[in-house]
C-alpha positions in Angstrom: 119.0 120.7 100.6 120.8 117.6 101.7 119.8 113.6 101.2 118.0 112.7 103.7 115.8 110.0 103.6 112.7 109.8 105.6 111.9 106.5 105.0 115.6 104.7 106.6 114.0 106.5 109.7 112.9 104.7 113.0 111.8 107.0 115.4 110.8 107.1 119.3 108.3 109.5 120.0 107.3 110.7 123.5 104.1 112.2 124.3 102.5 111.0 121.3 99.1 111.5 122.0 98.8 114.9 123.2 98.0 117.4 120.3 101.5 118.5 118.9 102.6 114.7 119.4 99.8 113.7 117.3 100.6 116.3 114.6 104.2 114.9 114.9 103.2 111.0 114.4 101.1 111.8 111.4 103.4 113.9 109.9 106.3 111.5 109.9 104.1 108.3 109.4 103.3 109.8 105.8 107.1 110.4 105.4 107.4 106.6 106.0 109.1 106.9 109.1 108.8 103.7 111.5 107.5 105.2 114.6 107.8 104.0 118.2 104.9 105.7 120.2 105.2 106.5 124.0 102.6 108.0 126.2 100.3 106.8 129.3 97.0 106.5 127.7 96.9 102.7 125.9 93.6 103.3 124.5 95.0 106.9 122.8 98.0 105.3 121.1 95.9 102.3 119.7 93.7 104.6 118.3 96.2 107.0 116.9 97.9 103.5 115.8 94.9 103.0 113.6 95.0 106.2 112.1 98.8 105.7 110.5 99.8 104.8 107.4 102.5 101.8 108.0 103.7 99.7 110.6 104.8 100.9 114.4 104.9 100.0 118.1 103.1 101.2 120.7 105.0 101.5 124.0 102.8 102.5 127.2 104.7 104.0 129.4 105.1 106.7 132.0 108.6 108.1 131.3 108.6 110.3 134.2 109.2 107.0 136.5 112.4 104.5 136.0 110.3 101.7 135.2 108.8 103.9 132.3 112.2 104.7 130.7 113.3 100.8 131.5 110.2 99.6 129.4 110.6 101.9 126.5 114.3 101.0 126.2 113.6 97.6 126.3 111.8 97.9 123.1 114.2 100.2 121.5 117.0 97.7 122.3 114.8 95.4 119.5 113.9 98.5 117.0 117.2 100.2 116.5 116.3 103.3 116.4 117.8 106.8 114.2 115.8 109.2 115.8 114.1 110.5 119.5 112.0 113.2 119.7 111.7 114.6 123.3 108.3 115.6 122.9 106.2 114.8 126.1 105.5 117.4 128.6 102.8 119.3 131.1 102.2 122.7 131.9 101.5 124.1 135.7 100.3 128.1 135.4 99.5 130.4 138.1 101.4 132.5 140.7 104.5 130.6 142.1 103.5 130.4 145.7 100.3 128.4 144.7 102.2 125.7 143.1 102.7 122.7 145.3 106.1 120.6 145.4 104.4 117.9 144.1 103.5 120.4 141.2 107.1 122.0 141.0 108.6 118.1 140.6 105.5 116.9 138.0 107.0 119.6 135.7 111.0 119.7 136.1 110.7 115.9 135.4 108.6 115.5 133.0 109.8 118.5 130.7 113.7 118.2 131.6 114.8 115.2 134.1 113.2 112.7 131.9 114.1 113.9 128.3 117.9 113.9 130.3 117.3 110.3 131.9 115.8 108.8 128.1 118.4 110.6 126.2 121.3 109.0 128.3 120.0 105.6 127.9 119.3 105.9 124.3 122.7 107.4 123.4 124.1 104.1 123.1 121.7 102.8 120.8 121.4 106.0 118.7 125.2 105.5 118.1 125.0 102.6 116.1 123.3 104.7 113.2 125.5 106.2 110.8 123.8 109.3 111.5 121.3 109.8 114.4 119.2 112.9 115.6 117.2 114.2 119.0 115.1 116.9 118.6 113.8 118.3 121.8 111.0 120.3 121.5 110.7 123.6 123.4 108.8 126.8 123.8 109.1 130.1 123.1 108.8 130.5 127.1 112.4 128.4 127.2 113.9 131.9 126.0 111.5 134.1 127.7 110.4 134.1 131.3 106.5 134.8 131.1 104.8 135.7 134.4 102.6 133.4 136.4 104.5 130.5 133.9 107.5 130.0 136.2 107.7 126.4 136.4 107.3 125.8 133.0 110.0 128.4 132.0 112.3 127.1 134.2 111.9 123.0 132.2 112.5 124.9 128.8 115.0 127.2 129.8 117.0 124.2 131.0 115.8 122.0 128.2 117.6 124.6 125.6 120.3 125.1 127.7 120.9 121.2 127.9 120.3 120.8 124.3 123.2 123.7 123.1 125.6 121.6 125.6 125.1 118.7 123.8 124.6 120.4 120.4 128.2 121.1 120.7 129.5 117.9 122.8 128.5 116.1 120.1 129.5 118.1 117.4 131.8 115.5 116.1 129.9 112.6 116.4 126.9 111.3 114.2 124.3 112.4 116.3 123.1 115.9 115.9 121.0 117.7 118.5 118.2 119.9 117.5 115.8 122.2 119.3 112.5 123.0 118.4 110.4 125.9 120.4 106.7 126.5 119.6 105.0 129.2 120.3 101.5 129.2 121.8 99.7 126.2 120.0 96.2 125.0 119.8 96.4 122.0 122.1 94.9 120.1 125.8 97.8 121.3 127.5 96.3 124.8 127.6 93.2 125.3 129.8 90.4 127.9 129.2 92.3 130.0 131.1 95.2 130.6 129.1 93.8 130.7 125.8 91.1 133.1 126.8 94.5 135.2 128.2 96.0 134.8 124.8 93.1 136.1 123.1 93.4 139.4 125.4 97.0 139.7 124.9 96.8 139.4 121.3 99.0 136.2 121.4 98.3 133.9 118.3 98.6 130.7 118.3 99.4 128.0 116.0 97.6 124.6 114.8 99.6 121.6 115.8 100.1 120.7 112.5 101.8 123.9 111.6 104.4 122.8 114.2 105.0 119.2 112.7 105.8 120.8 109.1 108.1 123.1 111.0 109.9 119.9 112.8 110.1 118.4 108.7 111.6 121.2 107.6 114.1 121.5 110.2 115.5 118.1 109.8 115.1 118.0 106.5 117.1 121.3 106.3 119.5 119.7 109.6 118.2 123.3 111.3 120.0 122.9 114.8 117.4 125.8 116.7 114.0 126.9 114.8 111.8 129.5 116.7 108.3 130.0 115.6 106.1 132.9 115.6 106.2 136.5 114.9 106.3 138.5 116.9 107.6 135.4 119.6 110.9 134.9 118.1 112.1 138.1 117.7 111.1 138.8 121.3 113.2 135.9 122.2 116.3 137.4 120.7 115.4 140.8 122.0 115.4 139.3 125.8 118.8 137.6 125.0 120.2 141.3 124.2 118.2 143.5 125.9 116.1 141.7 128.6 115.0 145.3 129.9 113.2 146.1 127.0 110.8 142.8 127.4 111.2 143.1 131.5 109.0 147.0 130.7 106.7 145.1 127.9 105.6 142.2 130.0 105.3 144.1 133.3 102.7 146.4 131.6 100.6 143.2 130.9 101.0 141.4 134.0 97.4 142.8 135.1 96.0 140.8 132.3 98.0 137.6 132.9 97.2 137.9 136.9 94.0 138.0 135.8 93.6 135.1 133.9 96.1 132.9 136.0 94.9 133.6 139.1 92.6 130.1 139.5 93.8 128.4 136.3 95.2 124.7 136.8 97.7 122.3 134.5 96.9 120.3 131.7 98.8 117.2 130.6 99.7 116.2 126.7 101.2 113.2 127.4 
C-alpha cells in the first residue's frame, strides 16, 4: 500500500450525474476529496451536491462542445486539480446500419474525442502537482467487440488504446494514467432492452457502488489497469490471444442479441 492521501486531491469528475458518476462522487467525497463536478443538467448536479459531505464545485457544461471544455478549464485554473476522471459517456445499441451519422458522431465525440481534448487542455495544470492522475473509465466492450454495440465498442477500444499509449508516454512524469473497465452496470445508460438481453444471456450486472469501490482501490494501489467481473475479464484476455474462440461463443448468442437489440435506442449517463 502506498501513502496516497485522499484529502490532498482535487478531482475533476465528468458525467457526475450518471449512475456510476454519482457513485464515484459519493465515494470520493467520503474520502475527503474536493470535487469539481461536471454534467449537462444543473438541477441534477445541484441535487448531487446537496447529498455530498465537504465543499465542492459545480460546472454545468457539455464537454462534447468546445465551449463546454473552455468553461470547465476556466474553473480548473482556479482550483488546481490533481486528478481527472473521464467518466462521461453515451451508448448506442442496435444494428450498425440503423445508426445515423449523428449517432456515430455523438458516441465517438462524447466517449473518445471529448476525453482526449479535455485531458490535453488539463495536462499543463495537472503537471503542476507533485503527482497527478488521469483515470479513464472504459468498459469490457473496450476489449471485446460485441454484436449490436459497434459504436460503443469503437469508442471504448479507442479509449483503452489511447490510455495505454499515454501510460507509456508519461511513464517518467508525475502524471499517472489509469484505465478502469467495468462490466454491465445497473445505470440508466442501459435501455430496458439491454437489461433484458443481459438477463437472457446470463450476464451479471454490478451496482454503481461496486464500481466506485473498485476505482478507490485501483487508485490507492496505483493499478494501471483494472477489469471488473468474471467471466468478463477472462473473456477479454482470451479475446486478446484467441479471438476465434470468442467469435464462436458470441456468434452462437447472436440470435438472442439481435432479438433484443432490434428496436433499442441509446440512453445517456451525462
